[in-house]
C-alpha positions in Angstrom: 5.3 16.7 -13.9 1.9 17.9 -13.8 0.7 20.5 -12.0 -2.3 21.3 -10.3 -4.4 24.5 -9.3 -6.6 23.9 -6.8 -9.7 26.5 -6.3 -11.4 26.4 -3.3 -14.1 28.8 -2.6 -14.9 30.1 0.9 -17.6 31.9 0.8 -19.3 34.4 -1.9 -19.7 37.8 -1.4 -21.7 39.1 -5.0 -23.2 36.0 -7.2 -23.5 38.7 -10.0 -19.9 38.8 -10.3 -19.2 35.1 -9.9 -21.9 34.9 -12.9 -20.0 37.4 -14.8 -16.3 35.3 -13.8 -18.4 31.7 -15.0 -19.4 33.3 -18.0 -15.9 34.6 -19.2 -13.7 32.1 -17.5 -13.7 29.1 -20.4 -12.4 31.0 -22.8 -9.3 32.1 -20.9 -8.2 28.1 -21.2 -7.8 28.5 -25.0 -4.2 27.7 -26.2 -3.4 26.5 -22.7 -2.7 22.6 -22.3 -5.3 22.0 -19.5 -7.9 19.6 -18.1 -10.6 20.3 -15.4 -10.6 17.5 -13.3 -13.2 18.9 -10.6 -15.5 21.9 -11.0 -18.0 22.3 -8.1 -19.1 18.4 -7.9 -20.9 16.9 -5.3 -18.1 17.1 -2.2 -18.4 15.4 1.2 -16.6 16.6 3.9 -14.2 14.2 5.8 -12.5 16.2 8.1 -12.7 20.0 9.2 -15.4 22.7 7.8 -15.9 22.2 4.1 -15.7 24.9 1.5 -18.5 26.2 -0.6 -16.6 24.8 -3.6 -13.5 23.3 -5.2 -12.2 23.3 -8.6 -9.1 21.1 -10.0 -7.2 22.3 -12.7 -4.5 19.9 -14.6 -1.6 21.5 -16.3 1.5 19.5 -17.7 3.7 21.4 -15.3 4.3 24.7 -12.6 5.4 26.5 -16.1 2.2 25.6 -18.3 0.0 26.5 -14.7 1.4 29.7 -14.3 1.1 31.2 -17.8 -2.6 30.6 -17.9 -3.0 31.9 -14.3 -0.6 35.0 -15.2 -1.3 35.1 -18.5 -3.3 38.3 -19.9 -6.9 36.9 -20.3 -7.2 35.2 -16.7 -5.5 38.1 -15.3 -8.5 40.4 -16.5 -11.4 37.7 -15.9 -9.8 36.8 -12.3 -10.9 40.2 -11.2 -14.3 39.2 -10.7 -13.4 36.0 -9.1 -11.9 38.3 -6.6 -14.5 40.7 -6.1 -17.1 37.9 -6.1 -15.8 35.7 -3.6 -13.3 34.5 -1.0 -11.1 32.2 -2.3 -7.7 30.2 -1.8 -5.8 29.5 -5.0 -2.8 26.3 -5.1 -0.5 25.3 -7.4 0.9 21.7 -6.1 3.0 19.5 -7.8 2.3 15.9 -8.8 3.8 13.2 -7.8 
């Protein structure tokens, strides 16, 4: 069953760090079965307070999502995201 990691950017704290993250994150997907479904596209907030941005990444299953997220390439690159903004990352199973 497909699984999705939903990244929600609440606030930018260091744009230079996010720029570095953005320039490096694509390489971390190599060798992983991944499909980017949404990435900072136009959004319309229907309820509550909206985030600065949303990214939705699809993986074939839970294990594949965690293999990428906890893999050495992404573990190294995500430090720039941690330094550059306040995010939530949620792993959710598809139906």
